[in-house]
C-alpha positions, 0 to 999 in steps of 0.5 A, a space after each residue: 500500500 502507498 504511503 498517504 503522505 507521498 501519494 497525496 503530495 504527488 503531482 499525478 495524484 493532484 492532477 487525477 483528483 482535479 480531473 475526476 471532477 470533470 466529465 469523462 467525455 469532456 476530458 476525452 475531447 480535451 485530450 484529442 484536441 491536444 493530441 491533434 494540435 500537438 501533431 500540427 505543432 510538429 510542422 508549425 513552429 508556433 506550437 510546442 508540438 509533442 509537448 502538447 501531445 504528451 500533455 493530452 496523453 497524461 490528462 487522458 491517463 490520469 483524468 479518466 478510468 483508463 487502463 492504459 499501461 504506464 509503459 506507454 507514458 514512459 515510452 512516449 515521454 522518452 520519445 518526446 525528449 529524444 525528438 526535442 534533442 534530435 530537432 536541433 542535432 540532426 540538421 547540424 549532423 546532416 550538414 556535415 554529412 553533405 560536406 559542411 564544416 563546423 562553421 555550417 553546423 554552428 550556423 545551423 544552430 545559431 540560425 535556428 535560434 535567431 529565426 525563432 524570434 523573427 516575426 515572419 512565418 517559418 522564421 526558424 527554418 529560414 534562419 537555419 538555412 541562412 545560418 548554414 549558408 552564411 556559416 559556410 560562406 564565412 568559412 570559404 567565401 569562394 565555394 558557393 556550391 559547397 555552401 548550397 550542398 551544406 544547406 541541402 543537408 540541413 534541409 534533409 536533416 530538418 525533414 528527418 527530425 520533423 518526420 520523427 516528431 510527426 510519427 511519435 505524435 501520430 502514435 500517441 494519438 492512435 494509442 489514445 484513440 485505440 484505448 478509448 475504443 477499448 481495442 488495446 
């Protein structure tokens, strides 16, 4: 049996108790909305993506009488953390694979961060590509083809990272829907 003090002070117990006051159908709708917005967020930089999806999964698990095993929560939590790290690391690594230098990789990270603060659509993406291109030109201003190849590598890395996040988001959505239908 669980210690009363530990369990009552635990975050999930408090979340579970508060969500029990809500109607189950309302909780299910809220979870599905969060999961769908999370999937969209894997492509749209203004949304936190998988973080919304994991919130939807947690609310579903602790807000309903779901028998969803905790292994799903842990697995998707780990996959979400991996996805966040990969979204920064993969473009830098593929930049190097396509002939980029350390300058291009550093430019990729700096450009992504600067691009997030630009008031334009897809600023982070434009910033990443511009960062790689400028970084490579700073390294070797005479070889524009190498800078373009490095930028292509950054684009391919972005596609890989986004694809991974999308697959994880869709998997979370499917697990919740299948659990709602009592299939898993």
